[in-house]
A tleap script that builds the chain and sets N, CA, C and O, in Angstrom:
source leaprc.protein.ff14SB
mol = sequence {
  NMET ASN SER LEU PHE ILE LEU ALA GLY VAL
  LEU ASN ALA ILE ALA ALA ALA LEU HIE VAL
  GLY CYS ILE TYR PHE GLY ALA PRO TRP TYR
  ARG PHE PHE GLY ALA GLY GLU ALA LEU ALA
  VAL LEU ALA GLU GLN GLY SER ILE ARG PRO
  ALA ILE VAL THR SER GLY ILE VAL VAL VAL
  LEU SER ILE PHE SER LEU TYR SER PHE SER
  ALA ALA GLY LEU MET THR PRO LEU PRO TRP
  LEU ARG LEU VAL ILE VAL ALA ILE THR SER
  ILE TYR LEU ILE ARG GLY ILE ALA GLY LEU
  PHE LEU MET LYS ASN PRO MET GLY ARG SER
  PRO GLY PHE TRP LEU TRP SER SER VAL ILE
  CYS LEU SER VAL GLY VAL ILE HIE LEU VAL
  ALA LEU LYS GLN GLU TRP THR TYR CLEU
}
set mol.1.N position { -70.430 121.460 -199.868 }
set mol.1.CA position { -70.809 122.309 -198.754 }
set mol.1.C position { -71.170 121.456 -197.552 }
set mol.1.O position { -71.865 120.446 -197.663 }
set mol.2.N position { -70.683 121.887 -196.413 }
set mol.2.CA position { -70.941 121.161 -195.180 }
set mol.2.C position { -72.010 121.902 -194.383 }
set mol.2.O position { -71.786 123.024 -193.929 }
set mol.3.N position { -73.168 121.274 -194.216 }
set mol.3.CA position { -74.288 121.938 -193.544 }
set mol.3.C position { -74.003 122.203 -192.065 }
set mol.3.O position { -74.536 123.160 -191.502 }
set mol.4.N position { -73.176 121.377 -191.428 }
set mol.4.CA position { -72.858 121.627 -190.021 }
set mol.4.C position { -71.972 122.860 -189.857 }
set mol.4.O position { -72.127 123.609 -188.892 }
set mol.5.N position { -71.056 123.073 -190.782 }
set mol.5.CA position { -70.258 124.303 -190.719 }
set mol.5.C position { -71.128 125.528 -191.027 }
set mol.5.O position { -70.902 126.605 -190.476 }
set mol.6.N position { -72.119 125.360 -191.905 }
set mol.6.CA position { -73.050 126.461 -192.158 }
set mol.6.C position { -73.825 126.771 -190.885 }
set mol.6.O position { -73.963 127.935 -190.509 }
set mol.7.N position { -74.331 125.735 -190.219 }
set mol.7.CA position { -75.037 125.921 -188.946 }
set mol.7.C position { -74.132 126.595 -187.922 }
set mol.7.O position { -74.562 127.514 -187.225 }
set mol.8.N position { -72.882 126.147 -187.825 }
set mol.8.CA position { -71.931 126.749 -186.891 }
set mol.8.C position { -71.733 128.229 -187.206 }
set mol.8.O position { -71.695 129.060 -186.298 }
set mol.9.N position { -71.606 128.558 -188.488 }
set mol.9.CA position { -71.444 129.949 -188.890 }
set mol.9.C position { -72.652 130.796 -188.510 }
set mol.9.O position { -72.507 131.925 -188.040 }
set mol.10.N position { -73.835 130.248 -188.717 }
set mol.10.CA position { -75.064 130.963 -188.358 }
set mol.10.C position { -75.136 131.159 -186.844 }
set mol.10.O position { -75.476 132.246 -186.377 }
set mol.11.N position { -74.820 130.124 -186.081 }
set mol.11.CA position { -74.852 130.242 -184.611 }
set mol.11.C position { -73.840 131.266 -184.116 }
set mol.11.O position { -74.134 132.035 -183.201 }
set mol.12.N position { -72.658 131.283 -184.708 }
set mol.12.CA position { -71.656 132.285 -184.348 }
set mol.12.C position { -72.163 133.686 -184.672 }
set mol.12.O position { -71.968 134.614 -183.886 }
set mol.13.N position { -72.814 133.845 -185.826 }
set mol.13.CA position { -73.344 135.152 -186.223 }
set mol.13.C position { -74.480 135.599 -185.293 }
set mol.13.O position { -74.580 136.778 -184.955 }
set mol.14.N position { -75.321 134.669 -184.889 }
set mol.14.CA position { -76.396 134.993 -183.945 }
set mol.14.C position { -75.803 135.445 -182.613 }
set mol.14.O position { -76.262 136.424 -182.024 }
set mol.15.N position { -74.787 134.734 -182.146 }
set mol.15.CA position { -74.143 135.119 -180.886 }
set mol.15.C position { -73.536 136.517 -181.003 }
set mol.15.O position { -73.632 137.316 -180.072 }
set mol.16.N position { -72.913 136.810 -182.138 }
set mol.16.CA position { -72.343 138.144 -182.357 }
set mol.16.C position { -73.456 139.194 -182.342 }
set mol.16.O position { -73.304 140.251 -181.730 }
set mol.17.N position { -74.571 138.905 -183.011 }
set mol.17.CA position { -75.684 139.856 -183.067 }
set mol.17.C position { -76.287 140.100 -181.686 }
set mol.17.O position { -76.656 141.229 -181.361 }
set mol.18.N position { -76.387 139.064 -180.882 }
set mol.18.CA position { -76.902 139.239 -179.517 }
set mol.18.C position { -75.974 140.130 -178.689 }
set mol.18.O position { -76.436 140.916 -177.862 }
set mol.19.N position { -74.686 140.005 -178.914 }
set mol.19.CA position { -73.734 140.879 -178.212 }
set mol.19.C position { -73.866 142.326 -178.695 }
set mol.19.O position { -73.736 143.259 -177.902 }
set mol.20.N position { -74.121 142.513 -179.984 }
set mol.20.CA position { -74.389 143.872 -180.482 }
set mol.20.C position { -75.642 144.416 -179.800 }
set mol.20.O position { -75.700 145.594 -179.449 }
set mol.21.N position { -76.638 143.562 -179.613 }
set mol.21.CA position { -77.851 143.959 -178.897 }
set mol.21.C position { -77.553 144.428 -177.489 }
set mol.21.O position { -78.163 145.382 -177.007 }
set mol.22.N position { -76.621 143.767 -176.825 }
set mol.22.CA position { -76.229 144.190 -175.471 }
set mol.22.C position { -75.646 145.602 -175.499 }
set mol.22.O position { -75.939 146.415 -174.622 }
set mol.23.N position { -74.835 145.887 -176.490 }
set mol.23.CA position { -74.253 147.226 -176.609 }
set mol.23.C position { -75.368 148.246 -176.852 }
set mol.23.O position { -75.398 149.303 -176.221 }
set mol.24.N position { -76.269 147.928 -177.757 }
set mol.24.CA position { -77.313 148.862 -178.153 }
set mol.24.C position { -78.355 149.065 -177.048 }
set mol.24.O position { -78.727 150.200 -176.751 }
set mol.25.N position { -78.822 147.979 -176.442 }
set mol.25.CA position { -79.906 148.070 -175.463 }
set mol.25.C position { -79.407 148.255 -174.026 }
set mol.25.O position { -80.193 148.569 -173.131 }
set mol.26.N position { -78.110 148.063 -173.806 }
set mol.26.CA position { -77.508 148.411 -172.524 }
set mol.26.C position { -77.800 147.474 -171.365 }
set mol.26.O position { -77.923 146.259 -171.524 }
set mol.27.N position { -77.907 148.089 -170.191 }
set mol.27.CA position { -77.971 147.354 -168.927 }
set mol.27.C position { -79.023 146.246 -168.875 }
set mol.27.O position { -78.719 145.163 -168.377 }
set mol.28.N position { -80.251 146.467 -169.368 }
set mol.28.CA position { -81.226 145.370 -169.286 }
set mol.28.C position { -80.767 144.108 -170.028 }
set mol.28.O position { -80.998 142.990 -169.566 }
set mol.29.N position { -80.121 144.297 -171.168 }
set mol.29.CA position { -79.636 143.136 -171.918 }
set mol.29.C position { -78.435 142.509 -171.233 }
set mol.29.O position { -78.331 141.284 -171.179 }
set mol.30.N position { -77.533 143.317 -170.713 }
set mol.30.CA position { -76.399 142.761 -169.974 }
set mol.30.C position { -76.903 141.916 -168.808 }
set mol.30.O position { -76.379 140.833 -168.551 }
set mol.31.N position { -77.915 142.409 -168.106 }
set mol.31.CA position { -78.479 141.646 -166.980 }
set mol.31.C position { -79.162 140.367 -167.475 }
set mol.31.O position { -78.928 139.285 -166.937 }
set mol.32.N position { -80.003 140.497 -168.496 }
set mol.32.CA position { -80.746 139.341 -168.992 }
set mol.32.C position { -79.818 138.210 -169.423 }
set mol.32.O position { -80.080 137.038 -169.152 }
set mol.33.N position { -78.733 138.577 -170.098 }
set mol.33.CA position { -77.815 137.556 -170.600 }
set mol.33.C position { -76.746 137.172 -169.588 }
set mol.33.O position { -75.855 136.384 -169.903 }
set mol.34.N position { -76.821 137.718 -168.371 }
set mol.34.CA position { -75.957 137.276 -167.286 }
set mol.34.C position { -74.543 137.807 -167.324 }
set mol.34.O position { -73.632 137.163 -166.805 }
set mol.35.N position { -74.335 138.962 -167.924 }
set mol.35.CA position { -72.973 139.508 -168.019 }
set mol.35.C position { -72.423 139.941 -166.667 }
set mol.35.O position { -71.219 140.155 -166.525 }
set mol.36.N position { -73.279 140.069 -165.697 }
set mol.36.CA position { -72.845 140.471 -164.361 }
set mol.36.C position { -73.341 141.869 -164.038 }
set mol.36.O position { -73.436 142.736 -164.907 }
set mol.37.N position { -73.650 142.062 -162.777 }
set mol.37.CA position { -74.201 143.338 -162.332 }
set mol.37.C position { -73.212 144.484 -162.514 }
set mol.37.O position { -73.611 145.605 -162.831 }
set mol.38.N position { -71.930 144.211 -162.317 }
set mol.38.CA position { -70.928 145.275 -162.451 }
set mol.38.C position { -70.942 145.859 -163.863 }
set mol.38.O position { -70.897 147.078 -164.028 }
set mol.39.N position { -71.005 145.008 -164.873 }
set mol.39.CA position { -71.035 145.483 -166.258 }
set mol.39.C position { -72.337 146.229 -166.540 }
set mol.39.O position { -72.333 147.245 -167.234 }
set mol.40.N position { -73.444 145.732 -166.008 }
set mol.40.CA position { -74.738 146.394 -166.203 }
set mol.40.C position { -74.745 147.784 -165.568 }
set mol.40.O position { -75.244 148.739 -166.162 }
set mol.41.N position { -74.194 147.891 -164.371 }
set mol.41.CA position { -74.133 149.196 -163.692 }
set mol.41.C position { -73.259 150.164 -164.480 }
set mol.41.O position { -73.617 151.330 -164.648 }
set mol.42.N position { -72.115 149.685 -164.965 }
set mol.42.CA position { -71.255 150.547 -165.777 }
set mol.42.C position { -71.999 151.044 -167.023 }
set mol.42.O position { -71.859 152.205 -167.409 }
set mol.43.N position { -72.782 150.173 -167.644 }
set mol.43.CA position { -73.559 150.570 -168.817 }
set mol.43.C position { -74.594 151.631 -168.432 }
set mol.43.O position { -74.796 152.600 -169.164 }
set mol.44.N position { -75.241 151.445 -167.293 }
set mol.44.CA position { -76.215 152.432 -166.820 }
set mol.44.C position { -75.570 153.787 -166.556 }
set mol.44.O position { -76.190 154.831 -166.759 }
set mol.45.N position { -74.330 153.760 -166.106 }
set mol.45.CA position { -73.609 154.996 -165.793 }
set mol.45.C position { -73.042 155.672 -167.036 }
set mol.45.O position { -72.454 156.749 -166.943 }
set mol.46.N position { -73.213 155.054 -168.184 }
set mol.46.CA position { -72.728 155.641 -169.424 }
set mol.46.C position { -71.272 155.346 -169.727 }
set mol.46.O position { -70.694 155.964 -170.621 }
set mol.47.N position { -70.671 154.425 -169.008 }
set mol.47.CA position { -69.284 154.043 -169.266 }
set mol.47.C position { -69.173 153.351 -170.620 }
set mol.47.O position { -70.075 152.617 -171.024 }
set mol.48.N position { -68.070 153.586 -171.316 }
set mol.48.CA position { -67.865 152.900 -172.597 }
set mol.48.C position { -67.200 151.535 -172.409 }
set mol.48.O position { -67.090 150.761 -173.360 }
set mol.49.N position { -66.765 151.244 -171.206 }
set mol.49.CA position { -66.078 149.961 -170.946 }
set mol.49.C position { -66.909 148.739 -171.348 }
set mol.49.O position { -66.379 147.855 -172.021 }
set mol.50.N position { -68.193 148.649 -170.963 }
set mol.50.CA position { -68.967 147.474 -171.401 }
set mol.50.C position { -69.034 147.348 -172.918 }
set mol.50.O position { -68.947 146.247 -173.460 }
set mol.51.N position { -69.187 148.477 -173.598 }
set mol.51.CA position { -69.266 148.446 -175.063 }
set mol.51.C position { -67.944 148.005 -175.673 }
set mol.51.O position { -67.937 147.281 -176.669 }
set mol.52.N position { -66.831 148.425 -175.098 }
set mol.52.CA position { -65.521 148.030 -175.619 }
set mol.52.C position { -65.305 146.533 -175.436 }
set mol.52.O position { -64.894 145.838 -176.366 }
set mol.53.N position { -65.583 146.044 -174.233 }
set mol.53.CA position { -65.422 144.608 -173.957 }
set mol.53.C position { -66.329 143.786 -174.869 }
set mol.53.O position { -65.898 142.796 -175.460 }
set mol.54.N position { -67.581 144.206 -174.975 }
set mol.54.CA position { -68.548 143.469 -175.781 }
set mol.54.C position { -68.202 143.556 -177.269 }
set mol.54.O position { -68.416 142.597 -178.011 }
set mol.55.N position { -67.676 144.685 -177.702 }
set mol.55.CA position { -67.250 144.823 -179.105 }
set mol.55.C position { -66.141 143.837 -179.438 }
set mol.55.O position { -66.110 143.278 -180.535 }
set mol.56.N position { -65.241 143.626 -178.503 }
set mol.56.CA position { -64.190 142.625 -178.720 }
set mol.56.C position { -64.771 141.244 -178.924 }
set mol.56.O position { -64.312 140.488 -179.780 }
set mol.57.N position { -65.783 140.917 -178.139 }
set mol.57.CA position { -66.448 139.620 -178.275 }
set mol.57.C position { -67.158 139.536 -179.624 }
set mol.57.O position { -67.138 138.489 -180.271 }
set mol.58.N position { -67.787 140.632 -180.052 }
set mol.58.CA position { -68.464 140.668 -181.357 }
set mol.58.C position { -67.466 140.390 -182.477 }
set mol.58.O position { -67.757 139.624 -183.396 }
set mol.59.N position { -66.302 141.007 -182.403 }
set mol.59.CA position { -65.280 140.812 -183.436 }
set mol.59.C position { -64.853 139.346 -183.476 }
set mol.59.O position { -64.780 138.750 -184.551 }
set mol.60.N position { -64.572 138.766 -182.314 }
set mol.60.CA position { -64.128 137.369 -182.252 }
set mol.60.C position { -65.209 136.435 -182.808 }
set mol.60.O position { -64.912 135.560 -183.622 }
set mol.61.N position { -66.447 136.614 -182.378 }
set mol.61.CA position { -67.529 135.750 -182.856 }
set mol.61.C position { -67.767 135.930 -184.352 }
set mol.61.O position { -68.106 134.968 -185.040 }
set mol.62.N position { -67.597 137.132 -184.857 }
set mol.62.CA position { -67.740 137.377 -186.297 }
set mol.62.C position { -66.648 136.662 -187.089 }
set mol.62.O position { -66.908 136.109 -188.158 }
set mol.63.N position { -65.438 136.675 -186.565 }
set mol.63.CA position { -64.336 135.933 -187.195 }
set mol.63.C position { -64.634 134.436 -187.165 }
set mol.63.O position { -64.408 133.737 -188.152 }
set mol.64.N position { -65.140 133.946 -186.034 }
set mol.64.CA position { -65.530 132.532 -185.946 }
set mol.64.C position { -66.552 132.205 -187.034 }
set mol.64.O position { -66.462 131.166 -187.688 }
set mol.65.N position { -67.523 133.099 -187.221 }
set mol.65.CA position { -68.554 132.879 -188.223 }
set mol.65.C position { -67.958 132.825 -189.629 }
set mol.65.O position { -68.285 131.931 -190.410 }
set mol.66.N position { -67.096 133.769 -189.948 }
set mol.66.CA position { -66.464 133.787 -191.272 }
set mol.66.C position { -65.664 132.515 -191.527 }
set mol.66.O position { -65.736 131.943 -192.615 }
set mol.67.N position { -64.906 132.074 -190.536 }
set mol.67.CA position { -64.115 130.850 -190.708 }
set mol.67.C position { -65.013 129.623 -190.860 }
set mol.67.O position { -64.691 128.706 -191.615 }
set mol.68.N position { -66.136 129.606 -190.144 }
set mol.68.CA position { -67.067 128.482 -190.293 }
set mol.68.C position { -67.656 128.456 -191.700 }
set mol.68.O position { -67.767 127.394 -192.314 }
set mol.69.N position { -68.034 129.633 -192.209 }
set mol.69.CA position { -68.569 129.698 -193.574 }
set mol.69.C position { -67.495 129.335 -194.600 }
set mol.69.O position { -67.793 128.708 -195.616 }
set mol.70.N position { -66.267 129.723 -194.339 }
set mol.70.CA position { -65.172 129.359 -195.235 }
set mol.70.C position { -64.963 127.847 -195.236 }
set mol.70.O position { -64.783 127.240 -196.292 }
set mol.71.N position { -64.988 127.245 -194.055 }
set mol.71.CA position { -64.823 125.791 -193.957 }
set mol.71.C position { -65.990 125.057 -194.620 }
set mol.71.O position { -65.827 123.940 -195.112 }
set mol.72.N position { -67.171 125.692 -194.631 }
set mol.72.CA position { -68.344 125.089 -195.265 }
set mol.72.C position { -68.251 125.139 -196.784 }
set mol.72.O position { -68.999 124.450 -197.478 }
set mol.73.N position { -67.340 125.947 -197.298 }
set mol.73.CA position { -67.196 126.078 -198.735 }
set mol.73.C position { -68.038 127.188 -199.335 }
set mol.73.O position { -68.217 127.243 -200.551 }
set mol.74.N position { -68.557 128.075 -198.494 }
set mol.74.CA position { -69.395 129.166 -198.984 }
set mol.74.C position { -68.589 130.355 -199.491 }
set mol.74.O position { -69.127 131.246 -200.149 }
set mol.75.N position { -67.298 130.362 -199.180 }
set mol.75.CA position { -66.446 131.468 -199.602 }
set mol.75.C position { -65.032 130.956 -199.807 }
set mol.75.O position { -64.730 129.807 -199.484 }
set mol.76.N position { -64.185 131.786 -200.332 }
set mol.76.CA position { -62.789 131.426 -200.563 }
set mol.76.C position { -62.159 130.980 -199.242 }
set mol.76.O position { -62.421 131.586 -198.203 }
set mol.77.N position { -61.339 129.937 -199.267 }
set mol.77.CA position { -60.696 129.497 -198.029 }
set mol.77.C position { -59.862 130.618 -197.400 }
set mol.77.O position { -59.047 131.259 -198.064 }
set mol.78.N position { -60.084 130.828 -196.129 }
set mol.78.CA position { -59.340 131.847 -195.393 }
set mol.78.C position { -57.988 131.285 -194.959 }
set mol.78.O position { -57.810 130.068 -194.911 }
set mol.79.N position { -57.041 132.156 -194.645 }
set mol.79.CA position { -55.702 131.691 -194.234 }
set mol.79.C position { -55.766 130.794 -192.997 }
set mol.79.O position { -56.565 131.014 -192.087 }
set mol.80.N position { -54.916 129.795 -192.991 }
set mol.80.CA position { -54.779 128.877 -191.850 }
set mol.80.C position { -56.111 128.260 -191.434 }
set mol.80.O position { -56.381 128.092 -190.244 }
set mol.81.N position { -56.936 127.928 -192.414 }
set mol.81.CA position { -58.303 127.477 -192.160 }
set mol.81.C position { -58.360 126.301 -191.196 }
set mol.81.O position { -59.107 126.334 -190.218 }
set mol.82.N position { -57.581 125.268 -191.464 }
set mol.82.CA position { -57.626 124.082 -190.607 }
set mol.82.C position { -57.217 124.433 -189.181 }
set mol.82.O position { -57.898 124.051 -188.230 }
set mol.83.N position { -56.122 125.150 -189.028 }
set mol.83.CA position { -55.625 125.523 -187.698 }
set mol.83.C position { -56.642 126.376 -186.946 }
set mol.83.O position { -56.889 126.147 -185.762 }
set mol.84.N position { -57.228 127.348 -187.619 }
set mol.84.CA position { -58.179 128.242 -186.954 }
set mol.84.C position { -59.455 127.491 -186.571 }
set mol.84.O position { -59.995 127.711 -185.487 }
set mol.85.N position { -59.938 126.620 -187.433 }
set mol.85.CA position { -61.144 125.848 -187.098 }
set mol.85.C position { -60.880 124.923 -185.910 }
set mol.85.O position { -61.748 124.756 -185.053 }
set mol.86.N position { -59.703 124.327 -185.852 }
set mol.86.CA position { -59.342 123.506 -184.685 }
set mol.86.C position { -59.330 124.383 -183.434 }
set mol.86.O position { -59.828 123.974 -182.385 }
set mol.87.N position { -58.770 125.577 -183.539 }
set mol.87.CA position { -58.715 126.494 -182.396 }
set mol.87.C position { -60.124 126.909 -181.958 }
set mol.87.O position { -60.423 126.913 -180.764 }
set mol.88.N position { -60.983 127.254 -182.908 }
set mol.88.CA position { -62.354 127.646 -182.580 }
set mol.88.C position { -63.077 126.502 -181.876 }
set mol.88.O position { -63.737 126.704 -180.856 }
set mol.89.N position { -62.947 125.318 -182.422 }
set mol.89.CA position { -63.579 124.136 -181.823 }
set mol.89.C position { -63.070 123.931 -180.400 }
set mol.89.O position { -63.858 123.688 -179.485 }
set mol.90.N position { -61.779 124.028 -180.216 }
set mol.90.CA position { -61.175 123.855 -178.889 }
set mol.90.C position { -61.653 124.918 -177.914 }
set mol.90.O position { -61.955 124.616 -176.760 }
set mol.91.N position { -61.724 126.160 -178.376 }
set mol.91.CA position { -62.176 127.255 -177.506 }
set mol.91.C position { -63.594 126.988 -177.014 }
set mol.91.O position { -63.872 127.117 -175.822 }
set mol.92.N position { -64.478 126.622 -177.911 }
set mol.92.CA position { -65.859 126.341 -177.501 }
set mol.92.C position { -65.933 125.173 -176.524 }
set mol.92.O position { -66.632 125.256 -175.513 }
set mol.93.N position { -65.229 124.096 -176.811 }
set mol.93.CA position { -65.298 122.922 -175.931 }
set mol.93.C position { -64.680 123.204 -174.569 }
set mol.93.O position { -65.241 122.824 -173.542 }
set mol.94.N position { -63.534 123.864 -174.555 }
set mol.94.CA position { -62.879 124.188 -173.277 }
set mol.94.C position { -63.732 125.157 -172.470 }
set mol.94.O position { -63.902 124.985 -171.263 }
set mol.95.N position { -64.272 126.181 -173.139 }
set mol.95.CA position { -65.121 127.156 -172.441 }
set mol.95.C position { -66.354 126.466 -171.870 }
set mol.95.O position { -66.764 126.752 -170.745 }
set mol.96.N position { -66.938 125.569 -172.636 }
set mol.96.CA position { -68.126 124.860 -172.163 }
set mol.96.C position { -67.849 124.011 -170.941 }
set mol.96.O position { -68.631 124.009 -169.991 }
set mol.97.N position { -66.751 123.295 -170.959 }
set mol.97.CA position { -66.393 122.440 -169.817 }
set mol.97.C position { -65.979 123.285 -168.620 }
set mol.97.O position { -66.404 123.016 -167.496 }
set mol.98.N position { -65.160 124.299 -168.848 }
set mol.98.CA position { -64.684 125.146 -167.746 }
set mol.98.C position { -65.847 125.849 -167.056 }
set mol.98.O position { -65.861 125.983 -165.832 }
set mol.99.N position { -66.820 126.298 -167.843 }
set mol.99.CA position { -67.962 126.994 -167.262 }
set mol.99.C position { -68.752 126.146 -166.290 }
set mol.99.O position { -69.320 126.668 -165.330 }
set mol.100.N position { -68.795 124.856 -166.523 }
set mol.100.CA position { -69.497 123.969 -165.595 }
set mol.100.C position { -68.819 123.954 -164.223 }
set mol.100.O position { -69.486 123.831 -163.195 }
set mol.101.N position { -67.504 124.078 -164.215 }
set mol.101.CA position { -66.777 124.126 -162.953 }
set mol.101.C position { -66.904 125.497 -162.286 }
set mol.101.O position { -66.810 125.601 -161.063 }
set mol.102.N position { -67.112 126.527 -163.067 }
set mol.102.CA position { -67.230 127.878 -162.523 }
set mol.102.C position { -68.573 128.119 -161.847 }
set mol.102.O position { -68.751 129.137 -161.178 }
set mol.103.N position { -69.505 127.213 -162.010 }
set mol.103.CA position { -70.796 127.350 -161.344 }
set mol.103.C position { -70.632 127.385 -159.830 }
set mol.103.O position { -71.429 128.016 -159.136 }
set mol.104.N position { -69.610 126.716 -159.314 }
set mol.104.CA position { -69.384 126.674 -157.863 }
set mol.104.C position { -68.817 127.982 -157.336 }
set mol.104.O position { -69.048 128.338 -156.180 }
set mol.105.N position { -68.074 128.703 -158.177 }
set mol.105.CA position { -67.514 130.003 -157.821 }
set mol.105.C position { -67.809 130.949 -158.984 }
set mol.105.O position { -66.944 131.174 -159.831 }
set mol.106.N position { -69.022 131.504 -159.034 }
set mol.106.CA position { -69.488 132.173 -160.249 }
set mol.106.C position { -68.834 133.508 -160.609 }
set mol.106.O position { -69.115 134.041 -161.683 }
set mol.107.N position { -67.994 134.053 -159.778 }
set mol.107.CA position { -67.238 135.275 -160.087 }
set mol.107.C position { -68.140 136.414 -160.580 }
set mol.107.O position { -67.883 136.993 -161.635 }
set mol.108.N position { -69.187 136.734 -159.825 }
set mol.108.CA position { -70.044 137.859 -160.172 }
set mol.108.C position { -71.159 137.526 -161.143 }
set mol.108.O position { -71.966 138.389 -161.487 }
set mol.109.N position { -71.207 136.307 -161.577 }
set mol.109.CA position { -72.285 135.889 -162.480 }
set mol.109.C position { -73.090 134.801 -161.783 }
set mol.109.O position { -72.621 134.184 -160.827 }
set mol.110.N position { -74.274 134.578 -162.257 }
set mol.110.CA position { -75.129 133.581 -161.627 }
set mol.110.C position { -74.714 132.178 -162.070 }
set mol.110.O position { -74.189 131.996 -163.169 }
set mol.111.N position { -74.956 131.180 -161.198 }
set mol.111.CA position { -74.710 129.799 -161.626 }
set mol.111.C position { -75.513 129.444 -162.881 }
set mol.111.O position { -75.059 128.662 -163.716 }
set mol.112.N position { -76.704 130.023 -163.005 }
set mol.112.CA position { -77.517 129.780 -164.197 }
set mol.112.C position { -76.828 130.260 -165.470 }
set mol.112.O position { -76.904 129.606 -166.511 }
set mol.113.N position { -76.150 131.417 -165.379 }
set mol.113.CA position { -75.391 131.915 -166.532 }
set mol.113.C position { -74.346 130.895 -166.948 }
set mol.113.O position { -74.221 130.564 -168.127 }
set mol.114.N position { -73.592 130.396 -165.968 }
set mol.114.CA position { -72.529 129.441 -166.295 }
set mol.114.C position { -73.099 128.160 -166.860 }
set mol.114.O position { -72.524 127.583 -167.783 }
set mol.115.N position { -74.232 127.700 -166.319 }
set mol.115.CA position { -74.845 126.475 -166.834 }
set mol.115.C position { -75.299 126.662 -168.281 }
set mol.115.O position { -74.911 125.889 -169.156 }
set mol.116.N position { -76.118 127.684 -168.536 }
set mol.116.CA position { -76.673 127.866 -169.876 }
set mol.116.C position { -75.598 128.210 -170.901 }
set mol.116.O position { -75.605 127.684 -172.014 }
set mol.117.N position { -74.681 129.088 -170.528 }
set mol.117.CA position { -73.638 129.447 -171.495 }
set mol.117.C position { -72.725 128.255 -171.768 }
set mol.117.O position { -72.214 128.106 -172.878 }
set mol.118.N position { -72.520 127.417 -170.770 }
set mol.118.CA position { -71.694 126.219 -170.973 }
set mol.118.C position { -72.388 125.217 -171.883 }
set mol.118.O position { -71.752 124.623 -172.753 }
set mol.119.N position { -73.671 125.030 -171.692 }
set mol.119.CA position { -74.433 124.122 -172.561 }
set mol.119.C position { -74.397 124.628 -174.000 }
set mol.119.O position { -74.216 123.849 -174.936 }
set mol.120.N position { -74.571 125.935 -174.168 }
set mol.120.CA position { -74.527 126.522 -175.515 }
set mol.120.C position { -73.139 126.337 -176.127 }
set mol.120.O position { -73.017 125.903 -177.273 }
set mol.121.N position { -72.083 126.669 -175.357 }
set mol.121.CA position { -70.718 126.539 -175.884 }
set mol.121.C position { -70.380 125.091 -176.221 }
set mol.121.O position { -69.771 124.815 -177.255 }
set mol.122.N position { -70.777 124.169 -175.348 }
set mol.122.CA position { -70.525 122.758 -175.637 }
set mol.122.C position { -71.265 122.306 -176.890 }
set mol.122.O position { -70.716 121.562 -177.703 }
set mol.123.N position { -72.503 122.751 -177.046 }
set mol.123.CA position { -73.285 122.376 -178.232 }
set mol.123.C position { -72.644 122.914 -179.512 }
set mol.123.O position { -72.502 122.187 -180.495 }
set mol.124.N position { -72.262 124.184 -179.493 }
set mol.124.CA position { -71.630 124.770 -180.676 }
set mol.124.C position { -70.271 124.105 -180.917 }
set mol.124.O position { -69.885 123.881 -182.064 }
set mol.125.N position { -69.555 123.795 -179.851 }
set mol.125.CA position { -68.273 123.103 -179.980 }
set mol.125.C position { -68.420 121.727 -180.598 }
set mol.125.O position { -67.607 121.333 -181.434 }
set mol.126.N position { -69.451 120.990 -180.197 }
set mol.126.CA position { -69.685 119.657 -180.766 }
set mol.126.C position { -70.062 119.768 -182.240 }
set mol.126.O position { -69.627 118.951 -183.052 }
set mol.127.N position { -70.865 120.766 -182.593 }
set mol.127.CA position { -71.204 120.972 -184.006 }
set mol.127.C position { -69.929 121.224 -184.811 }
set mol.127.O position { -69.736 120.642 -185.878 }
set mol.128.N position { -69.060 122.095 -184.291 }
set mol.128.CA position { -67.776 122.354 -184.961 }
set mol.128.C position { -66.947 121.062 -185.062 }
set mol.128.O position { -66.354 120.775 -186.102 }
set mol.129.N position { -66.917 120.302 -183.980 }
set mol.129.CA position { -66.103 119.082 -183.945 }
set mol.129.C position { -66.576 118.058 -184.973 }
set mol.129.O position { -65.759 117.478 -185.688 }
set mol.130.N position { -67.875 117.832 -185.053 }
set mol.130.CA position { -68.401 116.861 -186.012 }
set mol.130.C position { -68.144 117.353 -187.436 }
set mol.130.O position { -67.742 116.575 -188.302 }
set mol.131.N position { -68.377 118.639 -187.676 }
set mol.131.CA position { -68.116 119.202 -189.004 }
set mol.131.C position { -66.637 119.105 -189.352 }
set mol.131.O position { -66.280 118.787 -190.486 }
set mol.132.N position { -65.790 119.376 -188.388 }
set mol.132.CA position { -64.339 119.288 -188.606 }
set mol.132.C position { -63.935 117.865 -188.957 }
set mol.132.O position { -63.111 117.645 -189.844 }
set mol.133.N position { -64.516 116.909 -188.260 }
set mol.133.CA position { -64.209 115.498 -188.558 }
set mol.133.C position { -64.654 115.144 -189.974 }
set mol.133.O position { -63.954 114.422 -190.685 }
set mol.134.N position { -65.810 115.647 -190.379 }
set mol.134.CA position { -66.336 115.364 -191.722 }
set mol.134.C position { -65.459 115.983 -192.816 }
set mol.134.O position { -65.290 115.385 -193.879 }
set mol.135.N position { -64.914 117.145 -192.574 }
set mol.135.CA position { -64.210 117.901 -193.607 }
set mol.135.C position { -62.697 117.894 -193.473 }
set mol.135.O position { -62.013 118.563 -194.248 }
set mol.136.N position { -62.157 117.158 -192.515 }
set mol.136.CA position { -60.736 117.226 -192.189 }
set mol.136.C position { -59.829 117.134 -193.418 }
set mol.136.O position { -58.904 117.931 -193.570 }
set mol.137.N position { -60.089 116.180 -194.277 }
set mol.137.CA position { -59.200 115.969 -195.422 }
set mol.137.C position { -59.314 117.075 -196.477 }
set mol.137.O position { -58.441 117.215 -197.333 }
set mol.138.N position { -60.384 117.851 -196.409 }
set mol.138.CA position { -60.602 118.898 -197.408 }
set mol.138.C position { -60.145 120.279 -196.941 }
set mol.138.O position { -60.063 121.215 -197.737 }
set mol.139.N position { -59.850 120.397 -195.655 }
set mol.139.CA position { -59.441 121.715 -195.124 }
set mol.139.C position { -57.961 121.950 -195.349 }
set mol.139.O position { -57.438 122.999 -194.972 }
savepdb mol mol.pdb
quit
């Protein structure tokens, strides 16, 4: 069992749960987590669009969590495990780096959102990367 992949799986699950919280608690959570005022206003107006978008993110993060737990050896290996873990790692690292550049043109979000979310994505990406390096021959 790889403890870094377990940590990655837990972090992915926490991120998914926080997104579920945004759906459940609505506009205040969308604002707090920096989703942008437009999404918060839509949530206040009762639009299902924020919930649909956020549900998609929940599904993706949940899949990331399952693949991390599979790579850790906690469950049966999932299909294309090595390829998917490489993709997850790449997504986190690219998102983390790209977000730092988006601070200059925040596209409806605060520079603070881009900074903090980028630091989080880079951290989770590095955890995935180190775990991937440790387990490469076994995946």
